[in-house]
C-alpha positions in Angstrom: -32.4 85.8 60.6 -34.8 85.6 63.7 -36.5 82.3 64.8 -38.9 80.5 62.2 -42.2 81.7 62.9 -45.1 79.2 63.4 -47.9 79.3 60.8 -51.1 77.7 61.0 -51.9 78.6 57.4 -49.9 77.7 54.4 -49.1 80.3 51.7 -50.8 79.9 48.3 -47.2 80.0 46.7 -43.7 79.9 47.7 -40.5 80.8 45.8 -36.8 79.6 46.9 -34.2 81.7 45.7 -30.6 81.1 45.8 -27.3 82.2 43.8 -27.4 79.8 41.0 -30.6 77.8 41.4 -28.4 74.6 41.2 -28.1 73.2 44.8 -30.0 75.2 47.9 -33.2 76.3 46.3 -33.5 73.1 44.3 -33.2 71.1 47.5 -35.8 73.5 49.2 -38.3 73.4 46.2 -38.2 69.5 46.1 -38.4 69.2 49.7 -41.3 71.8 49.9 -43.1 70.0 47.1 -42.9 66.7 48.8 -44.3 67.9 51.9 -46.8 70.5 50.8 -47.0 70.3 47.0 -50.7 69.4 47.2 -51.6 72.6 48.8 -48.9 75.2 47.7 -47.4 76.1 44.4 -43.7 75.9 44.8 -40.6 77.0 42.5 -37.3 77.9 42.6 -35.0 80.4 40.8 -31.3 81.7 41.0 -29.7 85.2 40.6 -27.3 83.6 37.9 -28.6 80.0 36.8 -26.3 77.1 36.5 -26.9 73.5 35.8 -28.3 71.4 38.8 -25.3 70.1 40.7 -25.1 66.2 40.7 -24.4 65.9 44.4 -27.5 67.8 44.9 -29.6 65.3 42.8 -27.7 62.5 44.6 -28.7 63.6 48.2 -32.1 64.2 47.1 -32.3 60.9 45.6 -31.1 59.4 49.0 -34.5 60.5 50.5 -36.6 59.6 47.7 -36.9 63.0 45.7 -36.0 63.2 42.0 -34.4 66.5 40.9 -32.8 65.2 37.9 -34.9 67.0 35.4 -34.7 70.3 37.2 -33.9 73.0 34.9 -32.3 76.1 36.3 -33.7 79.5 36.0 -33.1 83.2 36.7 -35.3 85.7 38.2 -36.1 87.1 34.8 -37.2 83.4 33.5 -40.3 83.2 35.9 -43.5 83.5 33.9 -45.1 84.9 37.1 -43.3 86.9 39.9 -46.2 87.3 42.3 -45.6 84.8 44.9 -47.0 85.1 48.6 -43.4 84.3 49.9 -40.0 84.4 48.7 -37.4 82.5 50.8 -33.8 83.6 49.8 -30.9 81.1 50.7 -28.0 83.3 49.9 -27.4 87.0 50.5 -27.4 87.7 46.7 -30.7 86.2 46.2 -32.0 88.0 49.2 -31.0 91.5 47.8 -32.8 90.4 44.2 -35.8 89.4 46.1 -36.0 92.5 48.1 -35.6 94.6 44.8 -38.2 92.5 43.2 -40.9 92.9 45.9 -40.2 96.5 46.6 -43.7 97.4 45.1 -45.6 94.4 46.0 -47.2 92.7 49.1 -45.1 89.7 48.8 -43.2 88.7 52.1 -39.7 88.0 52.2 -37.4 85.7 54.4 -33.6 85.3 54.7 -32.6 81.8 55.6 -28.9 82.1 55.0 -27.7 78.7 54.0 -24.1 77.6 53.3 -23.2 76.7 49.8 -22.1 73.0 50.3 -20.1 73.0 46.7 -17.5 75.3 48.5 -16.5 72.3 50.7 -13.4 70.6 50.2 -12.2 66.8 50.8 -12.9 63.7 49.3 -16.2 62.6 47.7 -17.9 61.4 51.0 -17.0 64.7 52.8 -18.6 66.7 50.0 -21.5 64.5 50.0 -21.8 65.0 53.7 -21.8 68.7 53.2 -24.7 68.5 50.9 -26.6 66.0 53.3 -26.3 68.6 56.0 -27.8 71.4 53.9 -30.6 68.9 52.6 -31.5 67.9 56.3 -31.1 71.5 57.6 -33.3 72.8 54.9 -36.1 69.8 55.6 -36.2 70.8 59.4 -36.4 74.6 58.4 -39.4 74.0 56.2 -41.1 71.7 58.5 -40.9 74.1 61.2 -41.7 77.0 59.1 -44.7 75.5 57.5 -46.0 73.2 60.4 -49.9 73.1 60.4 -52.2 72.5 62.9 -53.1 73.6 66.4 -50.4 75.5 68.5 -49.0 73.2 71.0 -50.1 73.9 74.7 -47.7 75.2 77.2 
């Protein structure tokens, strides 16, 4: 993926997509809602939905976000698939998003994000992997949707 682009305008709706809608897209949805939920409709999906991961809930809770009631869903579960922007966080989700938007004006972006559930080690090592993904998504979202005047050089 190229550098995240600056925008001075928020999209009306954003869909975050990953493989299972249990970790990465859940984190991104909750972070985006906490930052811009008053101005942007935000949702998330997976290619093959699985229950939300407890570590994802835990690391979001550490920054004051509650994902404990998140219900994972597939692309087919969307009531409306007309989003201004779909941000895919896994290759599988990106392929699905490209397929879904082939005949629409929806923009797609691919933010390849590691799946922290594949991290081995003790509980703290696993939590740290989830924290890293959470923090990375937080920074990417803030950078991508920064609003205001462009900085003077």
